[in-house]
N, CA, C and O atoms as a MOPAC input file, in Angstrom:
PM7 MOZYME 1SCF
protein

 N      0.80000 1    -1.19500 1     0.00000 1
 C      0.00000 1     0.00000 1     0.00000 1
 C      0.85200 1     1.27300 1     0.00000 1
 O      0.56100 1     2.17700 1    -0.78300 1
 N      1.91100 1     1.39300 1     0.85300 1
 C      2.72600 1     2.60800 1     0.80800 1
 C      3.38100 1     2.82800 1    -0.55400 1
 O      3.48300 1     3.96500 1    -1.01500 1
 N      3.82600 1     1.74700 1    -1.20300 1
 C      4.42700 1     1.88900 1    -2.53000 1
 C      3.39100 1     2.37800 1    -3.54400 1
 O      3.71900 1     3.17400 1    -4.42400 1
 N      2.16900 1     1.92000 1    -3.43200 1
 C      1.10700 1     2.37900 1    -4.32300 1
 C      0.87800 1     3.87700 1    -4.16400 1
 O      0.70800 1     4.59300 1    -5.15100 1
 N      0.87300 1     4.34900 1    -2.91800 1
 C      0.68500 1     5.78000 1    -2.67100 1
 C      1.86300 1     6.57200 1    -3.21500 1
 O      1.67100 1     7.60500 1    -3.85500 1
 N      3.08700 1     6.09500 1    -2.96600 1
 C      4.28400 1     6.75500 1    -3.47500 1
 C      4.23400 1     6.82800 1    -4.99800 1
 O      4.58600 1     7.85300 1    -5.58200 1
 N      3.80000 1     5.75000 1    -5.64100 1
 C      3.75400 1     5.67800 1    -7.10600 1
 C      2.75500 1     6.65900 1    -7.71000 1
 O      2.91300 1     7.06800 1    -8.86000 1
 N      1.73100 1     7.04200 1    -6.95400 1
 C      0.78700 1     8.04100 1    -7.45600 1
 C      1.48800 1     9.34600 1    -7.82700 1
 O      1.06900 1    10.04400 1    -8.75000 1
 N      2.55500 1     9.66700 1    -7.10400 1
 C      3.24200 1    10.93200 1    -7.29800 1
 C      4.53900 1    10.81600 1    -8.08400 1
 O      4.93600 1    11.76400 1    -8.76100 1
 N      5.19900 1     9.67600 1    -8.00500 1
 C      6.54500 1     9.56600 1    -8.56200 1
 C      6.70400 1     8.58900 1    -9.71400 1
 O      7.82000 1     8.42800 1   -10.20800 1
 N      5.66500 1     7.94100 1   -10.16000 1
 C      5.83900 1     6.94900 1   -11.21300 1
 C      4.61800 1     6.93700 1   -12.12300 1
 O      3.55200 1     6.44800 1   -11.75000 1
 N      4.79300 1     7.48700 1   -13.32800 1
 C      3.69700 1     7.53600 1   -14.30100 1
 C      3.80100 1     6.44900 1   -15.35900 1
 O      3.02300 1     6.45400 1   -16.31300 1
 N      4.74000 1     5.51800 1   -15.22000 1
 C      4.95800 1     4.45200 1   -16.20000 1
 C      5.23700 1     4.97900 1   -17.59900 1
 O      4.82300 1     4.36600 1   -18.58300 1
 N      5.92500 1     6.09200 1   -17.70200 1
 C      6.37100 1     6.57400 1   -18.99900 1
 C      7.74200 1     7.21600 1   -18.83900 1
 O      8.28000 1     7.27000 1   -17.73300 1
 N      8.30200 1     7.69900 1   -19.92900 1
 C      9.65300 1     8.24700 1   -19.88100 1
 C      9.71800 1     9.65300 1   -19.30500 1
 O     10.81100 1    10.20100 1   -19.16400 1
 N      8.58300 1    10.25100 1   -18.96800 1
 C      8.58100 1    11.59900 1   -18.41700 1
 C      8.29400 1    11.60000 1   -16.92400 1
 O      8.01100 1    12.65800 1   -16.36000 1
 N      8.35800 1    10.45200 1   -16.27000 1
 C      8.04000 1    10.43300 1   -14.85400 1
 C      9.20800 1    10.95800 1   -14.02300 1
 O     10.31900 1    11.11600 1   -14.52800 1
 N      8.95100 1    11.22300 1   -12.76700 1
 C      9.91100 1    11.83700 1   -11.86300 1
 C     11.14000 1    10.95200 1   -11.66200 1
 O     12.26800 1    11.44400 1   -11.70900 1
 N     10.93700 1     9.67300 1   -11.44200 1
 C     12.05500 1     8.74800 1   -11.21600 1
 C     12.97900 1     8.71600 1   -12.42800 1
 O     14.20100 1     8.74200 1   -12.28300 1
 N     12.40500 1     8.66100 1   -13.60400 1
 C     13.20500 1     8.66400 1   -14.83500 1
 C     14.01500 1     9.96300 1   -14.94000 1
 O     15.19700 1     9.93400 1   -15.28500 1
 N     13.38000 1    11.09300 1   -14.64300 1
 C     14.06600 1    12.38500 1   -14.69400 1
 C     15.23100 1    12.42700 1   -13.71800 1
 O     16.32400 1    12.86600 1   -14.07400 1
 N     15.00600 1    11.97700 1   -12.49700 1
 C     16.06500 1    12.01900 1   -11.48800 1
 C     17.23200 1    11.12100 1   -11.89300 1
 O     18.38900 1    11.51300 1   -11.74200 1
 N     16.95000 1     9.93100 1   -12.40200 1
 C     18.02300 1     9.03500 1   -12.87200 1
 C     18.82100 1     9.69200 1   -13.99300 1
 O     20.05200 1     9.68800 1   -13.98300 1
 N     18.11400 1    10.24600 1   -14.94000 1
 C     18.75500 1    10.88900 1   -16.08900 1
 C     19.65900 1    12.03900 1   -15.62900 1
 O     20.80200 1    12.14600 1   -16.07200 1
 N     19.14900 1    12.88900 1   -14.74600 1
 C     19.92700 1    14.03400 1   -14.27300 1
 C     21.11900 1    13.61100 1   -13.41100 1
 O     22.18500 1    14.22200 1   -13.48900 1
 N     20.94600 1    12.57200 1   -12.59200 1
 C     22.06300 1    12.07900 1   -11.78700 1
 C     23.16800 1    11.51700 1   -12.65800 1
 O     24.34500 1    11.78900 1   -12.42600 1
 N     22.79800 1    10.73600 1   -13.65700 1
 C     23.80100 1    10.16400 1   -14.56000 1
 C     24.51600 1    11.25500 1   -15.35000 1
 O     25.72800 1    11.17500 1   -15.54900 1
 N     23.79100 1    12.26300 1   -15.79800 1
 C     24.39300 1    13.38100 1   -16.52900 1
 C     25.35100 1    14.15100 1   -15.63400 1
 O     26.46700 1    14.46800 1   -16.04700 1
 N     24.92800 1    14.45500 1   -14.41400 1
 C     25.76400 1    15.19600 1   -13.47000 1
 C     27.03800 1    14.41200 1   -13.14100 1
 O     28.12900 1    14.98100 1   -13.10600 1
 N     26.89400 1    13.11200 1   -12.90400 1
 C     28.06800 1    12.28100 1   -12.60800 1
 C     29.03100 1    12.26000 1   -13.79500 1
 O     30.24800 1    12.31800 1   -13.61700 1
 N     28.47900 1    12.17800 1   -15.00400 1
 C     29.32200 1    12.17600 1   -16.19700 1
 C     30.10700 1    13.48800 1   -16.30900 1
 O     31.26700 1    13.48900 1   -16.72200 1
 N     29.46600 1    14.60700 1   -15.93600 1
 C     30.15100 1    15.90900 1   -15.95000 1
 C     31.29100 1    15.93300 1   -14.94000 1
 O     32.24500 1    16.69600 1   -15.09300 1
 N     31.19500 1    15.10400 1   -13.91500 1
 C     32.24600 1    14.99700 1   -12.88900 1
 C     33.20300 1    13.84400 1   -13.18300 1
 O     33.99700 1    13.45400 1   -12.32700 1
 N     33.12400 1    13.29700 1   -14.41100 1
 C     33.96200 1    12.17800 1   -14.84400 1
 C     33.76100 1    10.92200 1   -14.00900 1
 O     34.71500 1    10.20400 1   -13.71400 1
 N     32.50900 1    10.66200 1   -13.62900 1
 C     32.14100 1     9.46300 1   -12.88600 1
 C     31.10100 1     8.70700 1   -13.69900 1
 O     30.11100 1     9.29000 1   -14.14200 1
 N     31.32000 1     7.42600 1   -13.89400 1
 C     30.35500 1     6.58500 1   -14.59700 1
 C     29.39500 1     6.01500 1   -13.56200 1
 O     29.68500 1     4.98100 1   -12.96000 1
 N     28.26100 1     6.66800 1   -13.34400 1
 C     27.32800 1     6.28900 1   -12.29100 1
 C     26.39000 1     5.16300 1   -12.72400 1
 O     26.19900 1     4.20100 1   -11.98100 1
 N     25.81300 1     5.27000 1   -13.89900 1
 C     24.86700 1     4.27200 1   -14.42600 1
 C     23.75900 1     3.93700 1   -13.42600 1
 O     23.44300 1     2.76900 1   -13.19900 1
 N     23.18100 1     4.97400 1   -12.83900 1
 C     22.09200 1     4.80100 1   -11.88300 1
 C     20.85600 1     4.26800 1   -12.59700 1
 O     20.45700 1     4.78500 1   -13.64000 1
 N     20.25700 1     3.22800 1   -12.02300 1
 C     19.02400 1     2.67000 1   -12.57700 1
 C     17.84000 1     3.13800 1   -11.73200 1
 O     18.00600 1     3.59200 1   -10.60000 1
 N     16.66000 1     3.01900 1   -12.29700 1
 C     15.45300 1     3.41100 1   -11.57400 1
 C     15.25200 1     2.53400 1   -10.34200 1
 O     14.80000 1     3.02000 1    -9.30600 1
 N     15.58000 1     1.25500 1   -10.44300 1
 C     15.46500 1     0.35700 1    -9.28600 1
 C     16.36900 1     0.79900 1    -8.14700 1
 O     15.95900 1     0.79800 1    -6.98600 1
 N     17.60200 1     1.17700 1    -8.47800 1
 C     18.53500 1     1.65200 1    -7.45600 1
 C     18.03100 1     2.95200 1    -6.83100 1
 O     18.16300 1     3.16000 1    -5.62400 1
 N     17.45700 1     3.81600 1    -7.65300 1
 C     16.95600 1     5.07700 1    -7.13100 1
 C     15.82600 1     4.84700 1    -6.13800 1
 O     15.73800 1     5.54200 1    -5.12500 1
 N     14.95800 1     3.87300 1    -6.42300 1
 C     13.90600 1     3.52800 1    -5.46000 1
 C     14.51600 1     3.07500 1    -4.13800 1
 O     14.00700 1     3.42500 1    -3.07400 1
 N     15.59600 1     2.30200 1    -4.19000 1
 C     16.26600 1     1.83900 1    -2.96700 1
 C     16.84900 1     3.03200 1    -2.21100 1
 O     16.73100 1     3.10600 1    -0.98800 1
 N     17.47600 1     3.96300 1    -2.92900 1
 C     18.06900 1     5.14100 1    -2.28700 1
 C     16.98300 1     5.99700 1    -1.63700 1
 O     17.14300 1     6.44400 1    -0.50100 1
 N     15.89200 1     6.22300 1    -2.34300 1
 C     14.78600 1     7.00600 1    -1.77300 1
 C     14.23300 1     6.28400 1    -0.54200 1
 O     13.94400 1     6.91700 1     0.47400 1
 N     14.08700 1     4.97000 1    -0.63100 1
 C     13.64600 1     4.19300 1     0.52500 1
 C     14.61800 1     4.32800 1     1.68200 1
 O     14.19900 1     4.43300 1     2.83500 1
 N     15.90600 1     4.32500 1     1.38900 1
 C     16.92500 1     4.50300 1     2.43000 1
 C     16.82700 1     5.87600 1     3.08600 1
 O     16.99600 1     6.00300 1     4.29900 1
 N     16.55500 1     6.89600 1     2.28700 1
 C     16.38600 1     8.23600 1     2.84700 1
 C     15.14100 1     8.30900 1     3.72500 1
 O     15.15400 1     8.93900 1     4.78200 1
 N     14.06800 1     7.66200 1     3.28200 1
 C     12.85300 1     7.62100 1     4.09800 1
 C     13.09900 1     6.83500 1     5.38700 1
 O     12.63500 1     7.23200 1     6.45600 1
 N     13.82500 1     5.72700 1     5.28700 1
 C     14.16300 1     4.92600 1     6.46300 1
 C     14.98600 1     5.74200 1     7.45500 1
 O     14.80000 1     5.62200 1     8.66600 1
 N     15.88800 1     6.56400 1     6.94900 1
 C     16.73000 1     7.36500 1     7.84000 1
 C     15.91100 1     8.39200 1     8.61700 1
 O     16.34200 1     8.85100 1     9.67600 1
 N     14.74600 1     8.75500 1     8.10900 1
 C     13.86600 1     9.63200 1     8.86500 1
 C     13.10400 1     8.89400 1     9.94500 1
 O     12.60100 1     9.50500 1    10.88800 1
 N     13.01900 1     7.59800 1     9.81100 1
 C     12.29000 1     6.76300 1    10.76200 1
 C     13.21200 1     6.21100 1    11.85400 1
 O     12.88600 1     6.28300 1    13.03900 1
 N     14.34200 1     5.67000 1    11.45900 1
 C     15.33800 1     5.15600 1    12.41100 1
 C     16.57000 1     6.03600 1    12.29400 1
 O     17.38800 1     5.85600 1    11.39200 1
 N     16.69600 1     6.96000 1    13.18100 1
 C     17.71600 1     7.98700 1    13.08400 1
 C     19.02400 1     7.54500 1    13.74100 1
 O     19.13800 1     7.51700 1    14.96600 1
 N     19.99200 1     7.20500 1    12.91800 1
 C     21.32900 1     6.88600 1    13.40500 1
 C     22.22100 1     8.10800 1    13.21600 1
 O     22.01100 1     8.88100 1    12.28100 1
 N     23.20700 1     8.29800 1    14.08200 1
 C     24.08500 1     9.46400 1    13.95000 1
 C     24.97200 1     9.41700 1    12.70700 1
 O     25.47900 1    10.44900 1    12.26900 1
 N     25.16000 1     8.24600 1    12.14800 1
 C     25.99500 1     8.08300 1    10.95900 1
 C     25.28800 1     7.11800 1    10.01100 1
 O     24.87500 1     6.03500 1    10.42500 1
 N     25.14700 1     7.50100 1     8.74700 1
 C     24.40400 1     6.64400 1     7.81100 1
 C     25.05700 1     5.28600 1     7.58800 1
 O     24.37600 1     4.34000 1     7.19100 1
 N     26.34200 1     5.16700 1     7.83000 1
 C     27.01400 1     3.86900 1     7.67200 1
 C     26.51600 1     2.82800 1     8.67600 1
 O     26.73800 1     1.63000 1     8.50000 1
 N     25.85000 1     3.28700 1     9.71500 1
 C     25.33300 1     2.35900 1    10.72300 1
 C     24.20200 1     1.49100 1    10.16100 1
 O     23.87400 1     0.46000 1    10.74800 1
 N     23.61300 1     1.88600 1     9.05300 1
 C     22.57500 1     1.06400 1     8.42500 1
 C     23.17000 1    -0.21600 1     7.83200 1
 O     22.44400 1    -1.16000 1     7.52200 1
 N     24.48600 1    -0.24000 1     7.67900 1
 C     25.17000 1    -1.43800 1     7.17200 1
 C     25.89400 1    -2.16600 1     8.30100 1
 O     26.73600 1    -3.02500 1     8.04000 1
 N     25.58100 1    -1.83800 1     9.53800 1
 C     26.18800 1    -2.46400 1    10.70400 1
 C     25.75900 1    -3.93000 1    10.78500 1
 O     24.66900 1    -4.29000 1    10.34200 1
 N     26.59700 1    -4.74400 1    11.33700 1
 C     26.29100 1    -6.16400 1    11.54000 1
 C     25.61000 1    -6.41100 1    12.87900 1
 O     25.29800 1    -7.55600 1    13.20900 1
 N     25.37500 1    -5.35100 1    13.65900 1
 C     24.70500 1    -5.48400 1    14.95100 1
 C     23.28300 1    -5.98300 1    14.75000 1
 O     22.65900 1    -5.69700 1    13.72900 1
 N     22.77500 1    -6.72200 1    15.71300 1
 C     21.45700 1    -7.34300 1    15.57300 1
 C     20.30700 1    -6.34400 1    15.62800 1
 O     19.21500 1    -6.64900 1    15.14900 1
 N     20.52100 1    -5.15100 1    16.20300 1
 C     19.43600 1    -4.17800 1    16.29100 1
 C     19.36500 1    -3.23600 1    15.09200 1
 O     18.48200 1    -2.38100 1    15.03300 1
 N     20.27700 1    -3.38000 1    14.14200 1
 C     20.26500 1    -2.53000 1    12.94900 1
 C     19.32700 1    -3.12900 1    11.90000 1
 O     19.37100 1    -4.33300 1    11.64700 1
 N     18.47200 1    -2.28900 1    11.28300 1
 C     17.60500 1    -2.81600 1    10.22300 1
 C     18.45400 1    -3.23900 1     9.03000 1
 O     19.38600 1    -2.53100 1     8.64900 1
 N     18.14200 1    -4.37200 1     8.44800 1
 C     18.97300 1    -4.89400 1     7.35100 1
 C     18.36700 1    -4.64600 1     5.97400 1
 O     18.96700 1    -5.02400 1     4.96700 1
 N     17.20600 1    -4.02700 1     5.90600 1
 C     16.54500 1    -3.85900 1     4.61900 1
 C     17.40500 1    -3.05200 1     3.64300 1
 O     17.42900 1    -3.35700 1     2.45100 1
 N     18.10000 1    -2.04000 1     4.12500 1
 C     18.94000 1    -1.24000 1     3.24600 1
 C     20.23000 1    -1.97500 1     2.90000 1
 O     20.63300 1    -2.00400 1     1.73800 1
 N     20.87500 1    -2.56400 1     3.89300 1
 C     22.13400 1    -3.27200 1     3.63100 1
 C     21.92000 1    -4.51000 1     2.76400 1
 O     22.83800 1    -4.94200 1     2.06700 1
 N     20.72000 1    -5.08300 1     2.80200 1
 C     20.40900 1    -6.22300 1     1.94200 1
 C     20.12400 1    -5.79300 1     0.50100 1
 O     20.12600 1    -6.62400 1    -0.40700 1
 N     19.87900 1    -4.49300 1     0.28800 1
 C     19.45000 1    -4.01100 1    -1.01600 1
 C     20.53300 1    -3.29600 1    -1.82200 1
 O     20.48900 1    -3.28700 1    -3.05200 1
 N     21.50800 1    -2.69300 1    -1.12900 1
 C     22.53000 1    -1.91500 1    -1.83600 1
 C     23.79100 1    -1.84900 1    -0.97700 1
 O     23.71200 1    -1.81000 1     0.25100 1
 N     24.94200 1    -1.83800 1    -1.62300 1
 C     26.20800 1    -1.68800 1    -0.89500 1
 C     26.34000 1    -0.26000 1    -0.37700 1
 O     25.84500 1     0.67600 1    -1.00500 1
 N     26.98900 1    -0.09000 1     0.74100 1
 C     27.15700 1     1.21800 1     1.36600 1
 C     27.87800 1     2.19900 1     0.43300 1
 O     27.44400 1     3.34100 1     0.27700 1
 N     28.97400 1     1.75500 1    -0.18300 1
 C     29.73100 1     2.64600 1    -1.07000 1
 C     28.89700 1     3.09800 1    -2.26200 1
 O     28.99100 1     4.24900 1    -2.68900 1
 N     28.08400 1     2.19500 1    -2.79800 1
 C     27.21500 1     2.55700 1    -3.92500 1
 C     26.16700 1     3.58000 1    -3.48300 1
 O     25.90800 1     4.54800 1    -4.19800 1
 N     25.56900 1     3.37500 1    -2.32200 1
 C     24.58300 1     4.30800 1    -1.77200 1
 C     25.19800 1     5.70300 1    -1.62300 1
 O     24.59100 1     6.69900 1    -2.01600 1
 N     26.40000 1     5.76700 1    -1.05700 1
 C     27.07400 1     7.05100 1    -0.85400 1
 C     27.44600 1     7.71000 1    -2.17900 1
 O     27.34900 1     8.93000 1    -2.30800 1
 N     27.86700 1     6.92900 1    -3.15300 1
 C     28.19800 1     7.48000 1    -4.47000 1
 C     26.96700 1     8.09300 1    -5.12800 1
 O     27.04000 1     9.17200 1    -5.71500 1
 N     25.85100 1     7.40700 1    -5.02700 1
 C     24.60900 1     7.93100 1    -5.60500 1
 C     24.21600 1     9.22600 1    -4.89500 1
 O     23.86000 1    10.20600 1    -5.55000 1
 N     24.27500 1     9.23900 1    -3.57500 1
 C     23.93600 1    10.46300 1    -2.83600 1
 C     24.86100 1    11.61900 1    -3.18900 1
 O     24.42400 1    12.76500 1    -3.28600 1
 N     26.13100 1    11.31400 1    -3.37800 1
 C     27.10500 1    12.34800 1    -3.72200 1
 C     26.78200 1    13.00500 1    -5.05900 1
 O     27.11300 1    14.17000 1    -5.27500 1
 N     26.14600 1    12.27300 1    -5.94500 1
 C     25.82400 1    12.79200 1    -7.27200 1
 C     24.33600 1    13.09100 1    -7.44500 1
 O     23.84900 1    13.24300 1    -8.56500 1
 N     23.62400 1    13.17200 1    -6.32600 1
 C     22.20600 1    13.49000 1    -6.37900 1
 C     22.03000 1    14.88800 1    -6.96000 1
 O     22.50900 1    15.87600 1    -6.40200 1
 N     21.34200 1    14.94800 1    -8.07600 1
 C     21.24400 1    16.19500 1    -8.83000 1
 C     19.94500 1    16.16000 1    -9.62100 1
 O     19.59800 1    15.12300 1   -10.18600 1
 N     19.22700 1    17.26300 1    -9.67100 1
 C     17.93800 1    17.26800 1   -10.35200 1
 C     17.94900 1    17.99500 1   -11.68800 1
 O     17.24000 1    17.58900 1   -12.60900 1
 N     18.73400 1    19.05400 1   -11.81700 1
 C     18.69400 1    19.82000 1   -13.05500 1
 C     19.81700 1    20.83800 1   -13.04600 1
 O     20.20200 1    21.33600 1   -11.98800 1
 N     20.34200 1    21.14700 1   -14.21700 1
 C     21.29900 1    22.23800 1   -14.33900 1
 C     20.52100 1    23.53000 1   -14.52900 1
 O     19.54300 1    23.56200 1   -15.27600 1
 N     20.93800 1    24.57100 1   -13.87500 1
 C     20.25400 1    25.84700 1   -13.99600 1
 C     21.05000 1    26.94400 1   -13.33500 1
 O     22.00700 1    26.67700 1   -12.60700 1
 N     20.65600 1    28.18300 1   -13.58600 1
 C     21.41100 1    29.32100 1   -13.07400 1
 C     20.99500 1    29.73200 1   -11.65700 1
 O     21.80900 1    30.28200 1   -10.91500 1
 N     19.75700 1    29.47700 1   -11.27600 1
 C     19.33500 1    29.82300 1    -9.92300 1
 C     18.88900 1    28.55900 1    -9.18500 1
 O     18.66400 1    27.52500 1    -9.81300 1
 N     18.76300 1    28.63400 1    -7.87300 1
 C     18.45400 1    27.45600 1    -7.04900 1
 C     17.11000 1    26.83200 1    -7.39600 1
 O     17.00000 1    25.60700 1    -7.44300 1
 N     16.09300 1    27.63800 1    -7.63700 1
 C     14.78700 1    27.09000 1    -7.96100 1
 C     14.78300 1    26.40500 1    -9.31700 1
 O     14.02600 1    25.45800 1    -9.53200 1
 N     15.61000 1    26.86700 1   -10.22200 1
 C     15.67700 1    26.25300 1   -11.55300 1
 C     16.08600 1    24.79400 1   -11.46900 1
 O     15.68800 1    23.98700 1   -12.30800 1
 N     16.87500 1    24.45000 1   -10.46600 1
 C     17.29300 1    23.05600 1   -10.30300 1
 C     16.12100 1    22.16100 1    -9.92400 1
 O     16.12800 1    20.96800 1   -10.22400 1
 N     15.12500 1    22.72500 1    -9.27100 1
 C     13.96300 1    21.94900 1    -8.84900 1
 C     12.78400 1    22.05100 1    -9.81400 1
 O     11.84000 1    21.26600 1    -9.72300 1
 N     12.82900 1    23.00100 1   -10.72600 1
 C     11.67400 1    23.26000 1   -11.59100 1
 C     11.18100 1    22.03200 1   -12.35200 1
 O      9.97100 1    21.80800 1   -12.37500 1
 N     12.03700 1    21.22400 1   -12.97500 1
 C     11.52000 1    20.03300 1   -13.67500 1
 C     10.81700 1    19.06500 1   -12.72200 1
 O      9.79500 1    18.47700 1   -13.07700 1
 N     11.35200 1    18.90200 1   -11.53500 1
 C     10.72600 1    18.02900 1   -10.54700 1
 C      9.37500 1    18.60300 1   -10.12000 1
 O      8.38200 1    17.87800 1   -10.06500 1
 N      9.33600 1    19.88600 1    -9.82300 1
 C      8.08600 1    20.51900 1    -9.41100 1
 C      7.03600 1    20.46500 1   -10.52000 1
 O      5.85400 1    20.25600 1   -10.24900 1
 N      7.46200 1    20.65300 1   -11.74700 1
 C      6.54200 1    20.59500 1   -12.87600 1
 C      5.94300 1    19.20000 1   -13.02300 1
 O      4.74400 1    19.05200 1   -13.25600 1
 N      6.78200 1    18.18200 1   -12.88500 1
 C      6.28300 1    16.81200 1   -12.98600 1
 C      5.37000 1    16.44100 1   -11.82500 1
 O      4.42800 1    15.67000 1   -12.00500 1
 N      5.63200 1    16.97400 1   -10.64500 1
 C      4.82400 1    16.64000 1    -9.46900 1
 C      3.52700 1    17.44600 1    -9.38500 1
 O      2.60900 1    17.06700 1    -8.65600 1
 N      3.44700 1    18.53600 1   -10.11400 1
 C      2.26900 1    19.40900 1   -10.01900 1
 C      0.97600 1    18.67100 1   -10.35600 1
 O      0.00100 1    18.75500 1    -9.60900 1
 N      0.96100 1    17.95900 1   -11.46200 1
 C     -0.25100 1    17.25700 1   -11.88400 1
 C     -0.67800 1    16.16000 1   -10.90900 1
 O     -1.84900 1    16.12100 1   -10.53300 1
 N      0.23700 1    15.25100 1   -10.47500 1
 C     -0.19700 1    14.23100 1    -9.52000 1
 C     -0.65500 1    14.81600 1    -8.18400 1
 O     -1.57300 1    14.28400 1    -7.55900 1
 N     -0.02200 1    15.90900 1    -7.73900 1
 C     -0.45900 1    16.50700 1    -6.48000 1
 C     -1.84600 1    17.11600 1    -6.62300 1
 O     -2.65700 1    17.03800 1    -5.70000 1
 N     -2.12400 1    17.71600 1    -7.76700 1
 C     -3.46700 1    18.24800 1    -7.99900 1
 C     -4.48700 1    17.11200 1    -8.05400 1
 O     -5.60700 1    17.24300 1    -7.55800 1
 N     -4.08800 1    16.00900 1    -8.65900 1
 C     -5.00400 1    14.88300 1    -8.82900 1
 C     -5.20600 1    14.09100 1    -7.53400 1
 O     -6.33600 1    13.72600 1    -7.20800 1
 N     -4.12200 1    13.82200 1    -6.79200 1
 C     -4.19400 1    12.91300 1    -5.64900 1
 C     -3.95200 1    13.58200 1    -4.29800 1
 O     -4.24200 1    12.98200 1    -3.26300 1
 N     -3.43600 1    14.79100 1    -4.27800 1
 C     -3.00100 1    15.37700 1    -3.01900 1
 C     -3.85700 1    16.49800 1    -2.50100 1
 O     -3.44700 1    17.19200 1    -1.57100 1
 N     -5.02300 1    16.70600 1    -3.05800 1
 C     -5.86300 1    17.80100 1    -2.61200 1
 C     -6.39700 1    17.60000 1    -1.21200 1
 O     -6.64700 1    16.47600 1    -0.77800 1
 N     -6.56400 1    18.68600 1    -0.52600 1
 C     -7.13300 1    18.65300 1     0.82100 1
 C     -8.57500 1    19.09300 1     0.69600 1
 O     -8.87700 1    20.13100 1     0.10800 1
 N     -9.44300 1    18.30500 1     1.24900 1
 C    -10.86100 1    18.62000 1     1.18800 1
 C    -11.23700 1    19.78300 1     2.07800 1
 O    -10.37300 1    20.39900 1     2.70200 1
 N    -12.50100 1    20.08300 1     2.14000 1
 C    -12.99800 1    21.18000 1     2.95600 1
 C    -12.92500 1    20.85700 1     4.42900 1
 O    -12.48300 1    19.77900 1     4.82800 1
 N    -13.36500 1    21.80700 1     5.23100 1
 C    -13.42400 1    21.66700 1     6.68100 1
 C    -12.05400 1    21.43300 1     7.31700 1
 O    -11.93900 1    20.65700 1     8.26600 1
 N    -11.03100 1    22.08500 1     6.81100 1
 C     -9.69500 1    21.98000 1     7.38500 1
 C     -9.50800 1    23.13800 1     8.35100 1
 O     -9.69100 1    24.29600 1     7.97700 1
 N     -9.15400 1    22.83900 1     9.56600 1
 C     -8.99000 1    23.86000 1    10.59000 1
 C     -7.64600 1    23.67900 1    11.26300 1
 O     -7.31300 1    22.58500 1    11.71900 1
 N     -6.88700 1    24.73400 1    11.32400 1
 C     -5.58000 1    24.67100 1    11.96400 1
 C     -5.55300 1    25.70400 1    13.07700 1
 O     -5.76100 1    26.89000 1    12.82400 1
 N     -5.30200 1    25.27200 1    14.29600 1
 C     -5.14000 1    26.17900 1    15.40700 1
 C     -6.43400 1    26.66100 1    16.03500 1
 O     -6.40400 1    27.59400 1    16.83800 1
 N     -7.54800 1    26.07300 1    15.70600 1
 C     -8.79100 1    26.44000 1    16.35700 1
 C     -9.61300 1    25.19700 1    16.61800 1
 O     -9.45400 1    24.18300 1    15.93900 1
 N    -10.46800 1    25.27500 1    17.57900 1
 C    -11.30000 1    24.12000 1    17.90400 1
 C    -12.51200 1    24.11000 1    17.00500 1
 O    -13.21700 1    25.10900 1    16.86300 1
 N    -12.74100 1    22.96200 1    16.40400 1
 C    -13.88200 1    22.82100 1    15.51800 1
 C    -14.27600 1    21.35100 1    15.47000 1
 O    -13.41300 1    20.47400 1    15.52000 1
 N    -15.54000 1    21.08300 1    15.37700 1
 C    -15.99000 1    19.69000 1    15.29900 1
 C    -15.70000 1    19.09600 1    13.93000 1
 O    -15.73100 1    17.87600 1    13.76800 1
 N    -15.42000 1    19.93700 1    12.94400 1
 C    -15.17300 1    19.46000 1    11.58100 1
 C    -13.71100 1    19.43300 1    11.19900 1
 O    -13.40100 1    19.23000 1    10.02500 1
 N    -12.79800 1    19.62700 1    12.13300 1
 C    -11.39100 1    19.71900 1    11.75900 1
 C    -10.76800 1    18.35300 1    11.52700 1
 O    -11.22300 1    17.34500 1    12.06700 1
 N     -9.72000 1    18.33800 1    10.71600 1
 C     -8.95500 1    17.11400 1    10.44800 1
 C     -7.70100 1    17.14400 1    11.30200 1
 O     -7.02400 1    18.16800 1    11.39400 1
 N     -7.40500 1    16.04400 1    11.90800 1
 C     -6.17900 1    15.94500 1    12.70800 1
 C     -5.08800 1    15.30900 1    11.86600 1
 O     -5.33300 1    14.33600 1    11.15400 1
 N     -3.88800 1    15.85800 1    11.94800 1
 C     -2.76300 1    15.30500 1    11.19700 1
 C     -1.74600 1    14.76200 1    12.14000 1
 O     -0.71400 1    14.24900 1    11.70700 1

């Protein structure tokens, strides 16, 4: 179910989807730095999952996700090597542009339609006041 929800916003099953764009831009950026990254969409899903996991289980050092200790989650270490994960993060890049927002513009443009379609907030939203119709987040 969580993957289905994530896919509503990040995967349109065509060559113009967000995941495809991010892979393309990362590979281009790495090539400009003389690094042969060859990032695949599957690997990018693992990296995004690793970033989401790091928000859930907060370790002081990301290398701890590859620890052999019994209390460390193994889902990330079972899916990608630590050095590969770090290399991908080092070359994380969305777009070439002259200003900071320009780097995000292709991503924002691609996400605009799915957010309008799937991410709308209905009526009766109340923040900071007591109401019988408010939504709790």
